[in-house]
ChimeraX commands (.cxc) that place a marker at each C-alpha (Angstrom):
marker #1 position -51.97,-22.05,-46.24 radius 0.5
marker #1 position -48.47,-21.50,-47.64 radius 0.5
marker #1 position -46.38,-22.89,-44.76 radius 0.5
marker #1 position -43.15,-22.69,-46.72 radius 0.5
marker #1 position -43.66,-19.02,-47.55 radius 0.5
marker #1 position -44.52,-18.24,-43.94 radius 0.5
marker #1 position -41.39,-20.04,-42.70 radius 0.5
marker #1 position -39.16,-18.16,-45.14 radius 0.5
marker #1 position -40.74,-14.85,-44.18 radius 0.5
marker #1 position -40.26,-15.60,-40.47 radius 0.5
marker #1 position -36.62,-16.56,-41.02 radius 0.5
marker #1 position -36.00,-13.38,-42.98 radius 0.5
marker #1 position -37.67,-11.26,-40.27 radius 0.5
marker #1 position -35.69,-12.97,-37.49 radius 0.5
marker #1 position -32.42,-12.48,-39.38 radius 0.5
marker #1 position -33.23,-8.80,-39.85 radius 0.5
marker #1 position -34.15,-8.38,-36.17 radius 0.5
marker #1 position -30.96,-10.09,-35.02 radius 0.5
marker #1 position -28.70,-8.27,-37.45 radius 0.5
marker #1 position -27.78,-5.50,-34.94 radius 0.5
marker #1 position -26.86,-8.15,-32.36 radius 0.5
marker #1 position -24.66,-10.02,-34.84 radius 0.5
marker #1 position -23.06,-6.77,-35.96 radius 0.5
marker #1 position -22.46,-5.72,-32.34 radius 0.5
marker #1 position -20.86,-9.08,-31.52 radius 0.5
marker #1 position -18.63,-8.75,-34.57 radius 0.5
marker #1 position -17.49,-5.32,-33.44 radius 0.5
marker #1 position -16.48,-6.68,-30.01 radius 0.5
marker #1 position -14.52,-9.60,-31.50 radius 0.5
marker #1 position -11.76,-7.90,-33.46 radius 0.5
marker #1 position -8.02,-8.66,-33.54 radius 0.5
marker #1 position -7.34,-5.38,-31.70 radius 0.5
marker #1 position -9.76,-6.17,-28.86 radius 0.5
marker #1 position -8.48,-9.74,-28.62 radius 0.5
marker #1 position -4.95,-8.34,-28.22 radius 0.5
marker #1 position -6.16,-6.03,-25.45 radius 0.5
marker #1 position -7.84,-9.01,-23.78 radius 0.5
marker #1 position -4.51,-10.86,-23.78 radius 0.5
marker #1 position -2.78,-7.86,-22.21 radius 0.5
marker #1 position -5.51,-7.53,-19.55 radius 0.5
marker #1 position -5.07,-11.16,-18.51 radius 0.5
marker #1 position -1.27,-10.81,-18.37 radius 0.5
marker #1 position -1.58,-7.70,-16.19 radius 0.5
marker #1 position -3.99,-9.46,-13.82 radius 0.5
marker #1 position -1.93,-12.66,-13.60 radius 0.5
marker #1 position 0.32,-13.22,-10.59 radius 0.5
marker #1 position 2.97,-14.83,-12.76 radius 0.5
marker #1 position 3.73,-15.78,-16.34 radius 0.5
marker #1 position 0.98,-17.33,-18.47 radius 0.5
marker #1 position 1.78,-20.04,-20.99 radius 0.5
marker #1 position 0.51,-20.08,-24.56 radius 0.5
marker #1 position -1.80,-22.98,-23.67 radius 0.5
marker #1 position -3.21,-21.11,-20.64 radius 0.5
marker #1 position -3.85,-17.98,-22.68 radius 0.5
marker #1 position -5.46,-20.00,-25.49 radius 0.5
marker #1 position -7.86,-21.56,-22.98 radius 0.5
marker #1 position -8.71,-18.21,-21.38 radius 0.5
marker #1 position -9.11,-16.23,-24.60 radius 0.5
marker #1 position -10.65,-19.20,-26.48 radius 0.5
marker #1 position -8.34,-18.66,-29.41 radius 0.5
marker #1 position -6.53,-21.24,-31.55 radius 0.5
marker #1 position -2.93,-21.56,-30.44 radius 0.5
marker #1 position -1.55,-20.77,-33.89 radius 0.5
marker #1 position -3.33,-17.41,-34.26 radius 0.5
marker #1 position -2.66,-16.52,-30.60 radius 0.5
marker #1 position 1.02,-17.31,-31.07 radius 0.5
marker #1 position 1.19,-14.94,-34.05 radius 0.5
marker #1 position -0.50,-12.23,-31.98 radius 0.5
marker #1 position 1.95,-12.72,-29.10 radius 0.5
marker #1 position 4.89,-12.53,-31.50 radius 0.5
marker #1 position 3.64,-9.12,-32.71 radius 0.5
marker #1 position 3.07,-7.91,-29.15 radius 0.5
marker #1 position 6.52,-9.13,-28.15 radius 0.5
marker #1 position 8.13,-7.35,-31.11 radius 0.5
marker #1 position 6.39,-4.16,-30.01 radius 0.5
marker #1 position 7.57,-4.51,-26.41 radius 0.5
marker #1 position 4.08,-5.04,-24.96 radius 0.5
marker #1 position 4.78,-8.60,-23.79 radius 0.5
marker #1 position 7.98,-10.48,-22.97 radius 0.5
marker #1 position 9.00,-14.12,-22.63 radius 0.5
marker #1 position 9.53,-15.33,-19.10 radius 0.5
marker #1 position 13.24,-16.24,-18.79 radius 0.5
marker #1 position 13.77,-19.99,-18.70 radius 0.5
marker #1 position 10.34,-20.80,-20.15 radius 0.5
marker #1 position 9.85,-21.29,-23.88 radius 0.5
marker #1 position 6.24,-20.20,-24.32 radius 0.5
marker #1 position 5.33,-18.30,-21.15 radius 0.5
marker #1 position 4.61,-14.60,-21.26 radius 0.5
marker #1 position 4.59,-11.59,-18.92 radius 0.5
marker #1 position 3.92,-7.91,-19.51 radius 0.5
marker #1 position 6.66,-6.12,-21.45 radius 0.5
marker #1 position 8.52,-2.87,-20.74 radius 0.5
marker #1 position 6.42,-0.81,-23.15 radius 0.5
marker #1 position 3.19,-1.89,-21.45 radius 0.5
marker #1 position 4.72,-1.08,-18.05 radius 0.5
marker #1 position 5.59,2.42,-19.22 radius 0.5
marker #1 position 2.10,2.85,-20.63 radius 0.5
marker #1 position 0.55,1.83,-17.31 radius 0.5
marker #1 position 2.73,4.30,-15.43 radius 0.5
marker #1 position 1.86,7.12,-17.84 radius 0.5
marker #1 position -1.85,6.36,-17.48 radius 0.5
marker #1 position -1.63,6.58,-13.69 radius 0.5
marker #1 position 0.36,9.82,-13.76 radius 0.5
marker #1 position -1.79,11.54,-16.38 radius 0.5
marker #1 position -5.21,10.03,-15.65 radius 0.5
marker #1 position -8.35,12.13,-15.48 radius 0.5
marker #1 position -8.34,11.80,-11.69 radius 0.5
marker #1 position -4.97,13.55,-11.41 radius 0.5
marker #1 position -6.52,16.97,-10.76 radius 0.5
marker #1 position -8.65,15.58,-7.96 radius 0.5
marker #1 position -5.66,13.82,-6.40 radius 0.5
marker #1 position -3.52,16.92,-6.68 radius 0.5
marker #1 position -6.23,18.98,-4.98 radius 0.5
marker #1 position -6.21,16.53,-2.06 radius 0.5
marker #1 position -2.41,16.85,-1.82 radius 0.5
marker #1 position -2.65,20.65,-1.95 radius 0.5
marker #1 position -5.08,20.68,0.99 radius 0.5
marker #1 position -2.80,18.34,2.89 radius 0.5
marker #1 position 0.26,20.54,2.29 radius 0.5
marker #1 position -1.73,23.60,3.36 radius 0.5
marker #1 position -2.63,21.83,6.63 radius 0.5
marker #1 position 0.80,20.33,7.40 radius 0.5
marker #1 position 3.04,22.98,5.89 radius 0.5
marker #1 position 5.38,20.38,4.36 radius 0.5
marker #1 position 5.81,18.57,1.04 radius 0.5
marker #1 position 3.48,15.61,0.45 radius 0.5
marker #1 position 3.52,12.97,-2.26 radius 0.5
marker #1 position 1.55,10.08,-3.70 radius 0.5
marker #1 position 3.49,7.06,-4.90 radius 0.5
marker #1 position 3.30,3.43,-5.94 radius 0.5
marker #1 position 5.75,0.54,-6.26 radius 0.5
marker #1 position 7.40,0.06,-9.66 radius 0.5
marker #1 position 9.64,-3.01,-9.69 radius 0.5
marker #1 position 12.03,-2.38,-6.76 radius 0.5
marker #1 position 11.61,1.39,-6.70 radius 0.5
marker #1 position 9.08,3.95,-5.59 radius 0.5
marker #1 position 7.43,5.84,-8.42 radius 0.5
marker #1 position 6.05,9.30,-7.62 radius 0.5
marker #1 position 2.60,9.65,-9.15 radius 0.5
marker #1 position 2.14,13.20,-7.84 radius 0.5
marker #1 position 3.76,15.66,-5.44 radius 0.5
marker #1 position 2.83,18.97,-3.94 radius 0.5
marker #1 position 5.78,21.02,-2.71 radius 0.5
marker #1 position 5.86,23.10,0.45 radius 0.5
marker #1 position 6.58,26.83,0.15 radius 0.5
marker #1 position 9.87,26.46,2.08 radius 0.5
marker #1 position 13.13,27.14,0.23 radius 0.5
marker #1 position 14.87,24.24,2.03 radius 0.5
marker #1 position 13.28,21.05,0.68 radius 0.5
marker #1 position 14.00,17.87,-1.28 radius 0.5
marker #1 position 12.35,18.39,-4.66 radius 0.5
marker #1 position 11.40,15.40,-6.84 radius 0.5
marker #1 position 9.09,15.61,-9.86 radius 0.5
marker #1 position 6.18,13.23,-10.65 radius 0.5
marker #1 position 7.64,10.28,-12.56 radius 0.5
marker #1 position 10.80,10.28,-10.43 radius 0.5
marker #1 position 12.01,7.06,-8.79 radius 0.5
marker #1 position 13.70,6.45,-5.45 radius 0.5
marker #1 position 14.83,3.14,-3.91 radius 0.5
marker #1 position 12.10,1.30,-2.03 radius 0.5
marker #1 position 14.22,-0.16,0.77 radius 0.5
marker #1 position 15.22,3.20,2.28 radius 0.5
marker #1 position 12.11,5.35,1.80 radius 0.5
marker #1 position 9.00,5.45,3.98 radius 0.5
marker #1 position 6.63,4.94,1.04 radius 0.5
marker #1 position 8.76,2.15,-0.40 radius 0.5
marker #1 position 8.96,0.22,2.85 radius 0.5
marker #1 position 5.23,0.67,3.38 radius 0.5
marker #1 position 4.39,-0.64,-0.11 radius 0.5
marker #1 position 6.78,-3.57,0.30 radius 0.5
marker #1 position 5.26,-4.43,3.68 radius 0.5
marker #1 position 1.79,-4.75,2.13 radius 0.5
marker #1 position 2.87,-7.46,-0.31 radius 0.5
marker #1 position 2.18,-11.17,0.38 radius 0.5
marker #1 position 4.95,-12.27,2.75 radius 0.5
marker #1 position 6.52,-14.96,0.53 radius 0.5
marker #1 position 6.52,-12.67,-2.50 radius 0.5
marker #1 position 7.92,-9.82,-0.44 radius 0.5
marker #1 position 10.69,-11.95,1.03 radius 0.5
marker #1 position 11.78,-13.17,-2.40 radius 0.5
marker #1 position 11.85,-9.59,-3.69 radius 0.5
marker #1 position 13.86,-8.29,-0.72 radius 0.5
marker #1 position 16.42,-11.08,-1.21 radius 0.5
marker #1 position 16.74,-10.17,-4.89 radius 0.5
marker #1 position 17.05,-6.40,-4.33 radius 0.5
marker #1 position 20.30,-4.49,-4.23 radius 0.5
marker #1 position 20.15,-2.89,-0.77 radius 0.5
marker #1 position 22.44,0.07,-1.39 radius 0.5
marker #1 position 23.58,1.96,1.69 radius 0.5
marker #1 position 22.88,5.70,1.32 radius 0.5
marker #1 position 23.33,6.85,4.94 radius 0.5
marker #1 position 24.41,5.25,8.23 radius 0.5
marker #1 position 20.68,4.63,8.92 radius 0.5
marker #1 position 19.96,2.70,5.70 radius 0.5
marker #1 position 18.80,-0.87,6.31 radius 0.5
marker #1 position 21.07,-2.85,3.98 radius 0.5
marker #1 position 20.67,-6.22,5.72 radius 0.5
marker #1 position 17.78,-8.33,4.33 radius 0.5
marker #1 position 16.94,-9.79,7.74 radius 0.5
marker #1 position 16.77,-6.39,9.42 radius 0.5
marker #1 position 14.72,-4.99,6.55 radius 0.5
marker #1 position 12.24,-7.87,6.70 radius 0.5
marker #1 position 11.84,-7.35,10.44 radius 0.5
marker #1 position 11.12,-3.67,9.79 radius 0.5
marker #1 position 8.59,-4.59,7.09 radius 0.5
marker #1 position 6.78,-6.92,9.51 radius 0.5
marker #1 position 6.44,-4.07,12.01 radius 0.5
marker #1 position 5.19,-1.71,9.32 radius 0.5
marker #1 position 2.61,-4.24,8.11 radius 0.5
marker #1 position 1.31,-4.53,11.69 radius 0.5
marker #1 position 1.13,-0.76,12.34 radius 0.5
marker #1 position 0.19,0.48,8.88 radius 0.5
marker #1 position 2.71,3.33,9.24 radius 0.5
marker #1 position 6.24,3.61,7.82 radius 0.5
marker #1 position 9.01,6.08,8.55 radius 0.5
marker #1 position 12.22,7.16,6.85 radius 0.5
marker #1 position 14.56,8.20,9.65 radius 0.5
marker #1 position 17.23,9.83,7.46 radius 0.5
marker #1 position 17.66,6.52,5.61 radius 0.5
marker #1 position 17.78,7.88,2.05 radius 0.5
marker #1 position 19.06,11.44,2.56 radius 0.5
marker #1 position 20.74,12.67,5.73 radius 0.5
marker #1 position 18.67,15.39,7.35 radius 0.5
marker #1 position 15.35,14.32,5.76 radius 0.5
marker #1 position 12.58,12.54,7.69 radius 0.5
marker #1 position 9.41,11.08,6.24 radius 0.5
marker #1 position 6.20,9.32,7.32 radius 0.5
marker #1 position 3.90,7.33,5.00 radius 0.5
marker #1 position 0.50,5.64,5.29 radius 0.5
marker #1 position -1.31,3.36,2.79 radius 0.5
marker #1 position -4.02,4.27,0.32 radius 0.5
marker #1 position -6.41,1.32,0.22 radius 0.5
marker #1 position -8.97,0.34,-2.39 radius 0.5
marker #1 position -12.55,-0.64,-1.59 radius 0.5
marker #1 position -11.42,-4.21,-0.79 radius 0.5
marker #1 position -8.72,-3.07,1.62 radius 0.5
marker #1 position -5.81,-3.72,-0.75 radius 0.5
marker #1 position -2.93,-1.24,-0.70 radius 0.5
marker #1 position -2.74,0.53,-4.06 radius 0.5
marker #1 position -0.51,3.52,-3.22 radius 0.5
marker #1 position 1.21,5.39,-0.39 radius 0.5
marker #1 position 0.80,8.98,0.74 radius 0.5
marker #1 position 3.63,10.61,2.64 radius 0.5
marker #1 position 4.94,13.83,4.14 radius 0.5
marker #1 position 8.64,14.66,4.31 radius 0.5
marker #1 position 10.80,17.57,5.40 radius 0.5
marker #1 position 14.23,18.45,6.82 radius 0.5
marker #1 position 14.62,17.26,10.42 radius 0.5
marker #1 position 15.67,20.78,11.36 radius 0.5
marker #1 position 12.07,21.77,10.72 radius 0.5
marker #1 position 10.17,18.50,11.20 radius 0.5
marker #1 position 11.64,16.02,13.64 radius 0.5
marker #1 position 10.42,12.46,13.17 radius 0.5
marker #1 position 8.45,12.68,16.44 radius 0.5
marker #1 position 6.56,15.69,15.02 radius 0.5
marker #1 position 6.04,13.98,11.66 radius 0.5
marker #1 position 4.30,11.09,13.45 radius 0.5
marker #1 position 1.70,13.52,14.84 radius 0.5
marker #1 position 0.63,14.09,11.21 radius 0.5
marker #1 position -0.48,10.46,10.77 radius 0.5
marker #1 position -4.23,11.05,11.44 radius 0.5
marker #1 position -4.33,13.82,8.82 radius 0.5
marker #1 position -2.41,11.63,6.35 radius 0.5
marker #1 position -4.93,8.84,6.91 radius 0.5
marker #1 position -7.81,11.24,6.22 radius 0.5
marker #1 position -6.19,12.24,2.92 radius 0.5
marker #1 position -5.58,8.55,2.10 radius 0.5
marker #1 position -9.30,7.85,2.58 radius 0.5
marker #1 position -10.14,10.74,0.23 radius 0.5
marker #1 position -7.68,9.41,-2.37 radius 0.5
marker #1 position -9.28,5.96,-2.36 radius 0.5
marker #1 position -12.24,7.30,-4.33 radius 0.5
marker #1 position -9.92,8.51,-7.13 radius 0.5
marker #1 position -8.63,5.04,-8.07 radius 0.5
marker link #1:1,2 radius 0.2
marker link #1:2,3 radius 0.2
marker link #1:3,4 radius 0.2
marker link #1:4,5 radius 0.2
marker link #1:5,6 radius 0.2
marker link #1:6,7 radius 0.2
marker link #1:7,8 radius 0.2
marker link #1:8,9 radius 0.2
marker link #1:9,10 radius 0.2
marker link #1:10,11 radius 0.2
marker link #1:11,12 radius 0.2
marker link #1:12,13 radius 0.2
marker link #1:13,14 radius 0.2
marker link #1:14,15 radius 0.2
marker link #1:15,16 radius 0.2
marker link #1:16,17 radius 0.2
marker link #1:17,18 radius 0.2
marker link #1:18,19 radius 0.2
marker link #1:19,20 radius 0.2
marker link #1:20,21 radius 0.2
marker link #1:21,22 radius 0.2
marker link #1:22,23 radius 0.2
marker link #1:23,24 radius 0.2
marker link #1:24,25 radius 0.2
marker link #1:25,26 radius 0.2
marker link #1:26,27 radius 0.2
marker link #1:27,28 radius 0.2
marker link #1:28,29 radius 0.2
marker link #1:29,30 radius 0.2
marker link #1:30,31 radius 0.2
marker link #1:31,32 radius 0.2
marker link #1:32,33 radius 0.2
marker link #1:33,34 radius 0.2
marker link #1:34,35 radius 0.2
marker link #1:35,36 radius 0.2
marker link #1:36,37 radius 0.2
marker link #1:37,38 radius 0.2
marker link #1:38,39 radius 0.2
marker link #1:39,40 radius 0.2
marker link #1:40,41 radius 0.2
marker link #1:41,42 radius 0.2
marker link #1:42,43 radius 0.2
marker link #1:43,44 radius 0.2
marker link #1:44,45 radius 0.2
marker link #1:45,46 radius 0.2
marker link #1:46,47 radius 0.2
marker link #1:47,48 radius 0.2
marker link #1:48,49 radius 0.2
marker link #1:49,50 radius 0.2
marker link #1:50,51 radius 0.2
marker link #1:51,52 radius 0.2
marker link #1:52,53 radius 0.2
marker link #1:53,54 radius 0.2
marker link #1:54,55 radius 0.2
marker link #1:55,56 radius 0.2
marker link #1:56,57 radius 0.2
marker link #1:57,58 radius 0.2
marker link #1:58,59 radius 0.2
marker link #1:59,60 radius 0.2
marker link #1:60,61 radius 0.2
marker link #1:61,62 radius 0.2
marker link #1:62,63 radius 0.2
marker link #1:63,64 radius 0.2
marker link #1:64,65 radius 0.2
marker link #1:65,66 radius 0.2
marker link #1:66,67 radius 0.2
marker link #1:67,68 radius 0.2
marker link #1:68,69 radius 0.2
marker link #1:69,70 radius 0.2
marker link #1:70,71 radius 0.2
marker link #1:71,72 radius 0.2
marker link #1:72,73 radius 0.2
marker link #1:73,74 radius 0.2
marker link #1:74,75 radius 0.2
marker link #1:75,76 radius 0.2
marker link #1:76,77 radius 0.2
marker link #1:77,78 radius 0.2
marker link #1:78,79 radius 0.2
marker link #1:79,80 radius 0.2
marker link #1:80,81 radius 0.2
marker link #1:81,82 radius 0.2
marker link #1:82,83 radius 0.2
marker link #1:83,84 radius 0.2
marker link #1:84,85 radius 0.2
marker link #1:85,86 radius 0.2
marker link #1:86,87 radius 0.2
marker link #1:87,88 radius 0.2
marker link #1:88,89 radius 0.2
marker link #1:89,90 radius 0.2
marker link #1:90,91 radius 0.2
marker link #1:91,92 radius 0.2
marker link #1:92,93 radius 0.2
marker link #1:93,94 radius 0.2
marker link #1:94,95 radius 0.2
marker link #1:95,96 radius 0.2
marker link #1:96,97 radius 0.2
marker link #1:97,98 radius 0.2
marker link #1:98,99 radius 0.2
marker link #1:99,100 radius 0.2
marker link #1:100,101 radius 0.2
marker link #1:101,102 radius 0.2
marker link #1:102,103 radius 0.2
marker link #1:103,104 radius 0.2
marker link #1:104,105 radius 0.2
marker link #1:105,106 radius 0.2
marker link #1:106,107 radius 0.2
marker link #1:107,108 radius 0.2
marker link #1:108,109 radius 0.2
marker link #1:109,110 radius 0.2
marker link #1:110,111 radius 0.2
marker link #1:111,112 radius 0.2
marker link #1:112,113 radius 0.2
marker link #1:113,114 radius 0.2
marker link #1:114,115 radius 0.2
marker link #1:115,116 radius 0.2
marker link #1:116,117 radius 0.2
marker link #1:117,118 radius 0.2
marker link #1:118,119 radius 0.2
marker link #1:119,120 radius 0.2
marker link #1:120,121 radius 0.2
marker link #1:121,122 radius 0.2
marker link #1:122,123 radius 0.2
marker link #1:123,124 radius 0.2
marker link #1:124,125 radius 0.2
marker link #1:125,126 radius 0.2
marker link #1:126,127 radius 0.2
marker link #1:127,128 radius 0.2
marker link #1:128,129 radius 0.2
marker link #1:129,130 radius 0.2
marker link #1:130,131 radius 0.2
marker link #1:131,132 radius 0.2
marker link #1:132,133 radius 0.2
marker link #1:133,134 radius 0.2
marker link #1:134,135 radius 0.2
marker link #1:135,136 radius 0.2
marker link #1:136,137 radius 0.2
marker link #1:137,138 radius 0.2
marker link #1:138,139 radius 0.2
marker link #1:139,140 radius 0.2
marker link #1:140,141 radius 0.2
marker link #1:141,142 radius 0.2
marker link #1:142,143 radius 0.2
marker link #1:143,144 radius 0.2
marker link #1:144,145 radius 0.2
marker link #1:145,146 radius 0.2
marker link #1:146,147 radius 0.2
marker link #1:147,148 radius 0.2
marker link #1:148,149 radius 0.2
marker link #1:149,150 radius 0.2
marker link #1:150,151 radius 0.2
marker link #1:151,152 radius 0.2
marker link #1:152,153 radius 0.2
marker link #1:153,154 radius 0.2
marker link #1:154,155 radius 0.2
marker link #1:155,156 radius 0.2
marker link #1:156,157 radius 0.2
marker link #1:157,158 radius 0.2
marker link #1:158,159 radius 0.2
marker link #1:159,160 radius 0.2
marker link #1:160,161 radius 0.2
marker link #1:161,162 radius 0.2
marker link #1:162,163 radius 0.2
marker link #1:163,164 radius 0.2
marker link #1:164,165 radius 0.2
marker link #1:165,166 radius 0.2
marker link #1:166,167 radius 0.2
marker link #1:167,168 radius 0.2
marker link #1:168,169 radius 0.2
marker link #1:169,170 radius 0.2
marker link #1:170,171 radius 0.2
marker link #1:171,172 radius 0.2
marker link #1:172,173 radius 0.2
marker link #1:173,174 radius 0.2
marker link #1:174,175 radius 0.2
marker link #1:175,176 radius 0.2
marker link #1:176,177 radius 0.2
marker link #1:177,178 radius 0.2
marker link #1:178,179 radius 0.2
marker link #1:179,180 radius 0.2
marker link #1:180,181 radius 0.2
marker link #1:181,182 radius 0.2
marker link #1:182,183 radius 0.2
marker link #1:183,184 radius 0.2
marker link #1:184,185 radius 0.2
marker link #1:185,186 radius 0.2
marker link #1:186,187 radius 0.2
marker link #1:187,188 radius 0.2
marker link #1:188,189 radius 0.2
marker link #1:189,190 radius 0.2
marker link #1:190,191 radius 0.2
marker link #1:191,192 radius 0.2
marker link #1:192,193 radius 0.2
marker link #1:193,194 radius 0.2
marker link #1:194,195 radius 0.2
marker link #1:195,196 radius 0.2
marker link #1:196,197 radius 0.2
marker link #1:197,198 radius 0.2
marker link #1:198,199 radius 0.2
marker link #1:199,200 radius 0.2
marker link #1:200,201 radius 0.2
marker link #1:201,202 radius 0.2
marker link #1:202,203 radius 0.2
marker link #1:203,204 radius 0.2
marker link #1:204,205 radius 0.2
marker link #1:205,206 radius 0.2
marker link #1:206,207 radius 0.2
marker link #1:207,208 radius 0.2
marker link #1:208,209 radius 0.2
marker link #1:209,210 radius 0.2
marker link #1:210,211 radius 0.2
marker link #1:211,212 radius 0.2
marker link #1:212,213 radius 0.2
marker link #1:213,214 radius 0.2
marker link #1:214,215 radius 0.2
marker link #1:215,216 radius 0.2
marker link #1:216,217 radius 0.2
marker link #1:217,218 radius 0.2
marker link #1:218,219 radius 0.2
marker link #1:219,220 radius 0.2
marker link #1:220,221 radius 0.2
marker link #1:221,222 radius 0.2
marker link #1:222,223 radius 0.2
marker link #1:223,224 radius 0.2
marker link #1:224,225 radius 0.2
marker link #1:225,226 radius 0.2
marker link #1:226,227 radius 0.2
marker link #1:227,228 radius 0.2
marker link #1:228,229 radius 0.2
marker link #1:229,230 radius 0.2
marker link #1:230,231 radius 0.2
marker link #1:231,232 radius 0.2
marker link #1:232,233 radius 0.2
marker link #1:233,234 radius 0.2
marker link #1:234,235 radius 0.2
marker link #1:235,236 radius 0.2
marker link #1:236,237 radius 0.2
marker link #1:237,238 radius 0.2
marker link #1:238,239 radius 0.2
marker link #1:239,240 radius 0.2
marker link #1:240,241 radius 0.2
marker link #1:241,242 radius 0.2
marker link #1:242,243 radius 0.2
marker link #1:243,244 radius 0.2
marker link #1:244,245 radius 0.2
marker link #1:245,246 radius 0.2
marker link #1:246,247 radius 0.2
marker link #1:247,248 radius 0.2
marker link #1:248,249 radius 0.2
marker link #1:249,250 radius 0.2
marker link #1:250,251 radius 0.2
marker link #1:251,252 radius 0.2
marker link #1:252,253 radius 0.2
marker link #1:253,254 radius 0.2
marker link #1:254,255 radius 0.2
marker link #1:255,256 radius 0.2
marker link #1:256,257 radius 0.2
marker link #1:257,258 radius 0.2
marker link #1:258,259 radius 0.2
marker link #1:259,260 radius 0.2
marker link #1:260,261 radius 0.2
marker link #1:261,262 radius 0.2
marker link #1:262,263 radius 0.2
marker link #1:263,264 radius 0.2
marker link #1:264,265 radius 0.2
marker link #1:265,266 radius 0.2
marker link #1:266,267 radius 0.2
marker link #1:267,268 radius 0.2
marker link #1:268,269 radius 0.2
marker link #1:269,270 radius 0.2
marker link #1:270,271 radius 0.2
marker link #1:271,272 radius 0.2
marker link #1:272,273 radius 0.2
marker link #1:273,274 radius 0.2
view
C-alpha cells in the first residue's frame, strides 16, 4: 500500500475542493472592502474612533490602516476629530453620500406614494424629513394643489429649533446628547414665536418626547402652522419625521392637530420603507 501516494492525492483533492472557498474569502478581503468596513464602523460609532480602536475592530495592522485612513481623509470620507491626534469621524463627503442615498434610494417611489395618499386625504402639503447636523433635511415632499403654500424641494434644509419636524427629531435624541446639541446651536429668532432660549426649548423638547407630537406655531414663518409625528424603525427608534403644514388662514393649529391619527398611520406605512 502506497501510503505516501495516497496522502499526496488526498491533499491535492482537498486543496482542489477548498479552492472556491479560498477564492471566495480572498474576494471578500480586498482593500476596497476593508475601507468600506472602516466607514461602516465610523458611521455606527457614537463618537470618534481612534486608530488603535479601529485596528482592533478591523483586525488590521496599524501602519496599513493608517495609510488607508490618510487616503480616506484626503478624499473627504473621514475627518480627524478636533483636539485628538489619531481619532476619526465620518467626513463631509461621506455625509453628503449618505444624504443622497436616502433621497434617491429605491424606496423613494414607495415613500412618495404614501405622501401622495396623505396629501389627498388631508388636502395640505406633507413632507418626510430627517435631522442633518442642526438642521432638518427634507427627504421628500408632496405639495398641496393650493396656490398659497410654502414650497421647499427635497434636499432643502430648515433650522431644527423652530420647525415641528426638527423639534420632534431633537426630542427623540438621548437627553444628554440633545442638551449638549441645543446648547451648541445658534437659536436664531425668525418670528416672535421662535424659541430662542435654550431652557425654554429644552422644556418644549421634553413635552414633545412625552407626547410624540410636535407643532410649529408660526415659529419659522409667520402665518404657517405645522404638526409632525415620528417614523419609527422596527426597534422603536425614531429615524425620520412626517409632517403636514399649511397657512393658518386655511389650517389653524387646532385643525392640524386633528390630522395626527392619519399622520401616524402614514408613519407606520413608512417604517417598512427604511
